[in-house]
C-alpha positions as CSV (number, residue, x, y, z in Angstrom):
1,M,-2.9,-17.6,-13.7
2,A,-5.9,-15.4,-14.4
3,L,-5.5,-13.6,-11.1
4,M,-1.9,-12.8,-12.0
5,V,-2.8,-11.4,-15.4
6,M,-5.6,-9.3,-13.9
7,M,-3.3,-8.1,-11.1
8,V,-0.6,-7.1,-13.7
9,L,-3.3,-5.2,-15.6
10,V,-4.5,-3.4,-12.5
11,I,-0.9,-2.5,-11.5
12,F,-0.2,-1.2,-15.0
13,L,-3.4,0.9,-15.1
14,T,-2.7,2.2,-11.6
15,T,0.8,3.2,-12.7
16,I,-0.6,5.0,-15.7
17,E,-3.1,6.8,-13.4
18,L,-0.3,7.8,-11.0
19,A,1.7,9.2,-13.9
20,W,-1.3,11.1,-15.1
21,I,-2.0,12.6,-11.7
22,I,1.7,13.7,-11.3
23,I,1.6,15.3,-14.8
24,Q,-1.6,17.1,-14.0
25,D,-0.4,18.3,-10.6
26,I,2.9,19.6,-12.1
27,I,1.3,21.5,-15.0
28,T,-1.5,23.0,-12.9
29,P,-0.7,26.4,-11.6
30,P,1.4,27.0,-9.6
31,I,3.5,25.0,-12.0
32,V,5.9,22.4,-10.5
33,F,4.9,23.3,-6.9
34,L,2.6,20.8,-5.3
35,E,0.2,21.2,-2.4
36,I,0.1,18.9,0.6
37,D,-3.1,17.2,-0.6
38,Q,-1.5,16.5,-4.0
39,F,1.5,14.9,-2.3
40,L,-0.8,12.8,-0.2
41,E,-2.7,11.6,-3.2
42,I,0.6,10.8,-5.1
43,F,1.9,8.9,-2.0
44,G,-1.4,7.1,-1.7
45,F,-1.3,5.9,-5.3
46,F,2.4,4.9,-5.0
47,L,1.7,2.8,-2.0
48,L,-1.3,1.3,-3.7
49,I,0.9,0.2,-6.5
50,L,3.4,-1.3,-4.0
51,I,0.5,-3.2,-2.4
52,G,-0.5,-4.6,-5.9
53,I,3.1,-5.7,-6.5
54,E,3.3,-7.5,-3.2
55,L,0.0,-9.2,-3.8
56,L,1.3,-10.3,-7.2
57,E,4.3,-11.7,-5.5
58,T,2.0,-13.6,-3.0
59,I,0.0,-15.1,-5.9
60,K,3.2,-16.1,-7.8
61,T,4.7,-17.7,-4.7
62,Y,1.5,-19.6,-4.0
63,L,1.2,-20.9,-7.6
64,L,4.9,-22.0,-7.7
65,E,5.2,-23.4,-4.2
66,K,1.6,-24.0,-3.1
67,V,2.5,-22.2,0.1
68,I,1.5,-18.8,1.4
69,H,4.4,-17.0,3.0
70,I,3.2,-15.1,6.1
71,E,6.0,-12.6,5.8
72,I,4.7,-11.4,2.4
73,V,1.1,-11.2,3.7
74,L,2.3,-9.2,6.7
75,E,4.3,-6.9,4.4
76,V,1.2,-6.2,2.3
77,A,-0.7,-5.5,5.5
78,L,2.0,-3.1,6.7
79,I,2.1,-1.3,3.4
80,A,-1.7,-1.1,3.3
81,L,-1.8,0.3,6.9
82,A,0.9,2.8,6.0
83,R,-1.1,3.9,3.0
84,G,-4.1,4.3,5.3
85,V,-2.2,6.5,7.7
86,I,-0.9,8.7,4.9
87,V,-4.3,9.3,3.4
88,L,-6.1,9.4,6.8
89,D,-7.8,12.7,7.6
90,M,-7.4,12.9,11.4
91,N,-10.2,15.5,11.7
92,Q,-12.7,13.1,10.2
93,Y,-12.4,10.3,12.7
94,E,-13.0,9.9,16.4
95,S,-10.1,9.4,18.7
96,G,-11.2,5.8,19.5
97,K,-11.0,4.8,15.8
98,V,-7.6,6.4,15.4
99,L,-6.3,4.5,18.5
100,A,-7.8,1.3,17.1
101,Y,-5.9,1.9,13.8
102,A,-2.7,2.5,15.8
103,A,-3.3,-0.7,17.8
104,L,-3.7,-2.6,14.5
105,I,-0.5,-1.2,13.1
106,I,1.4,-2.2,16.3
107,A,-0.1,-5.7,16.2
108,V,0.8,-6.3,12.6
109,A,4.3,-4.8,13.2
110,L,4.8,-7.1,16.2
111,A,3.6,-10.1,14.2
112,F,6.0,-9.2,11.4
113,F,8.9,-8.8,13.9
114,A,8.1,-12.1,15.6
115,I,8.0,-14.0,12.2
116,K,11.3,-12.4,11.1
117,K,13.0,-13.3,14.5
118,R,11.7,-16.8,14.8
119,P,14.3,-19.6,14.6
120,T,14.3,-21.4,11.3
């Protein structure tokens, strides 16, 4: 229960931070127009909030059913990887690391697909 309360607090604070970032970006000249790095920061925070919500769902499901649903865990992983791709500065990493990141995304996506398509 304590984890759920703390996760709700973190999600709430992150949402407030996102709202603050959007407001600051909008009122900073040029007004209303956002730069690419500002969009990336906003999308990164938005996906971070989605990750928090999915983690909260995972904790809730575990507390109620005493079972960890692999679909939810894989969804969180995919969202986290998507966030990583969005905020990734390609110029900062070697090609091997970028390829490893791509392989990780493919592996998690295939695992998610396999779980969804398995007979129940």
